[in-house]
C-alpha positions in Angstrom: 4.3 -14.1 2.6 2.9 -13.3 -0.9 -0.2 -11.6 0.7 2.0 -9.8 3.3 4.0 -8.1 0.5 0.8 -7.2 -1.3 -0.5 -5.6 1.8 1.9 -3.2 1.2 1.4 -2.5 -1.9 0.6 -1.1 1.0 2.2 0.0 5.0 5.3 2.4 14.6 4.6 5.1 16.7 3.9 7.0 19.8 0.9 9.4 19.9 0.7 13.0 21.0 -2.9 13.8 21.9 -2.6 17.6 22.3 -5.7 17.6 24.4 -8.0 17.4 21.4 -11.1 15.3 21.4 -11.9 12.5 18.8 -14.0 14.8 16.7 -11.2 17.4 16.4 -8.7 14.7 15.4 -11.1 13.3 12.8 -11.8 16.6 11.2 -8.2 17.8 11.1 -7.0 14.5 9.7 -9.8 14.2 7.2 -9.0 17.7 5.8 -5.4 16.8 5.3 -6.1 13.4 3.7 -8.9 14.9 1.5 -6.2 17.2 0.0 -4.1 14.1 -0.7 -7.0 12.4 -2.4 -7.7 15.4 -4.6 -4.0 15.7 -5.5 -3.8 12.0 -6.7 -7.1 12.2 -8.6 -5.3 14.4 -11.1 -3.4 11.4 -12.3 -4.7 8.6 -14.7 -1.5 6.6 -14.1 1.1 6.6 -11.4 4.6 5.2 -11.0 6.4 5.3 -7.7 9.6 3.9 -6.3 9.6 2.6 -2.7 11.4 0.9 0.1 9.6 -1.7 2.1 10.3 -3.0 5.5 8.5 -6.0 7.1 9.1 -6.8 10.7 7.6 -9.4 13.1 8.8 -11.9 15.6 10.0 -14.1 12.7 10.7 -11.6 9.9 13.1 -8.8 9.4 13.1 -8.0 5.7 13.9 -4.9 3.7 13.3 -4.5 0.0 13.3 -1.8 -2.7 11.1 -1.7 -5.8 8.7 0.2 -7.9 5.0 0.1 -8.6 2.7 1.1 -11.5 -0.9 1.9 -11.0 -3.9 2.6 -13.3 -7.3 2.5 -11.7 -7.7 -0.9 -10.1 -4.8 -2.4 -12.1 -1.3 -2.5 -10.7 2.1 -3.9 -11.2 5.0 -3.9 -8.7 8.5 -5.4 -8.7 11.2 -6.1 -6.2 14.4 -8.1 -6.3 12.4 -11.2 -5.2 9.1 -11.0 -7.1 6.9 -9.4 -9.7 3.2 -8.9 -9.0 0.7 -8.2 -11.7 -3.0 -7.4 -11.4 -5.6 -6.5 -14.1 -8.1 -5.5 -11.5 -9.5 -9.0 -11.0 -6.7 -11.6 -11.3 -3.3 -11.5 -9.5 -0.2 -13.1 -10.9 2.7 -13.4 -8.4 6.0 -14.4 -9.9 8.6 -15.7 -7.4 11.8 -15.0 -9.3 14.2 -17.4 -7.5 11.7 -20.3 -7.8 10.6 -19.7 -11.4 7.0 -20.0 -10.2 3.9 -17.9 -10.9 0.9 -18.1 -8.5 -2.5 -17.1 -10.0 -5.2 -15.9 -7.6 -8.4 -13.9 -7.7 -7.8 -10.6 -6.1 -11.0 -10.9 -4.1 -9.8 -14.2 -2.6 -6.5 -12.9 -1.2 -6.8 -12.1 2.5 -5.0 -9.1 4.1 -4.6 -7.7 0.6 -5.2 -4.2 -0.8 -4.5 -2.7 -4.2 -1.3 -0.7 -4.0 -3.3 2.3 -5.2 -5.2 2.2 -1.9 -2.2 3.7 -0.2 -3.6 6.9 -1.6 -7.3 6.3 -0.7 -7.4 3.7 2.1 -8.5 6.3 4.7 -11.6 7.3 2.9 -13.9 4.8 4.6 -13.8 2.6 7.6 -11.4 4.5 9.9 -11.2 6.9 12.8 -8.2 9.2 13.2 -5.9 10.8 15.6 -3.7 13.7 14.5 -0.3 13.0 16.0 2.0 15.9 15.2 3.5 18.0 12.5 7.3 17.6 12.2 9.7 18.9 9.5 6.8 19.9 7.3 5.1 16.4 7.5 1.8 15.5 9.2 1.6 12.2 11.1 -1.9 10.7 11.3 -2.8 7.6 13.2 -5.8 5.6 11.9 -7.9 3.0 13.6 -10.5 0.6 12.1 -14.1 1.7 12.9 -14.9 -2.0 13.3 -11.7 -3.7 14.6 -13.3 -7.1 14.9 -13.9 -7.1 11.1 -10.5 -5.6 10.2 -7.1 -7.3 9.6 -5.4 -4.1 10.7 -4.6 -2.8 14.1 -3.2 0.6 13.2 -2.2 2.5 10.1 0.1 5.6 10.4 0.3 8.0 7.4 3.1 10.5 6.9 1.9 13.3 4.7 4.0 16.1 3.2 2.3 19.4 3.9 3.6 21.3 0.9 3.0 18.7 -1.8 -0.1 16.9 -0.3 1.6 13.6 -1.0 2.1 10.4 1.0 5.7 10.0 2.1 5.3 6.9 4.2 2.6 4.4 5.3 3.0 2.0 8.2 0.6 -0.8 8.8 0.4 -2.8 12.0 -1.6 -6.0 11.6 -3.4 -8.0 14.4 -0.9 -10.8 14.1 2.1 -8.6 15.1 3.5 -7.8 11.6 4.7 -4.2 11.0 4.9 -3.2 7.3 6.5 0.2 6.5 6.3 1.5 2.9 8.3 4.6 2.1 7.7 6.4 -1.2 11.1 7.7 -2.5 9.9 9.1 -5.8 6.6 9.5 -7.5 5.8 10.2 -11.2 2.3 11.3 -12.3 0.8 10.2 -15.6 3.8 8.1 -16.9 3.4 6.4 -20.2 2.6 2.6 -19.7 2.6 -0.3 -22.0 -0.9 -1.7 -22.6 0.0 -5.2 -21.5 1.9 -4.3 -18.3 -1.1 -5.4 -16.2 -1.5 -8.9 -17.7 0.6 -12.0 -17.4 1.3 -13.6 -20.8 2.0 -17.2 -20.1 3.2 -17.9 -23.6 6.0 -15.4 -23.1 7.2 -17.3 -20.0 7.4 -21.0 -21.0 9.9 -21.9 -18.4 7.8 -20.7 -15.5 5.8 -23.2 -13.4 2.2 -21.9 -13.0 0.2 -22.7 -9.8 -3.4 -21.7 -10.4 -5.3 -21.1 -7.1 -8.5 -19.8 -8.6 
């Protein structure tokens, strides 16, 4: 479940083809998403508030939280957990259990850096432009190599006026749907220098499980 949540740092839907061919869909979608990438590249640091819904045959879970991002470093917090990453190591603190799991980021399956919600489309996907509704573009993404991908489909909802991601929905091959809705975003917030590192000496009552 730890890796499922991380994948949201990361993200349902019928498709409207409009009679366009794959090349048309790719080009239109890429142009929209390129503007999103350009917009987010203006920021050195990002803070965003989110709601997260996770649904499968066995799970029906909704959470609220916030995330901090600086390059490949990230921190996010919900009522159940805090997740810290310095770009290489991930610390996952389960609040109710007073336990902290330590993993190498590269070793976690089905996991993306939460910052990748703003860049995940740049490589490895084909696209279908679904529709524009209430000033938002809906773009459906498919892995170019589905046999090598953990994802079945990703749907991005993009605000046309601000070139920002409003919502990302990820459907995995094992039947899990993860919907991340960004409720507020702040560009270039001031962040504490140690926010992306777990300091064990400051948490003496926490049991540490080191999986590295």
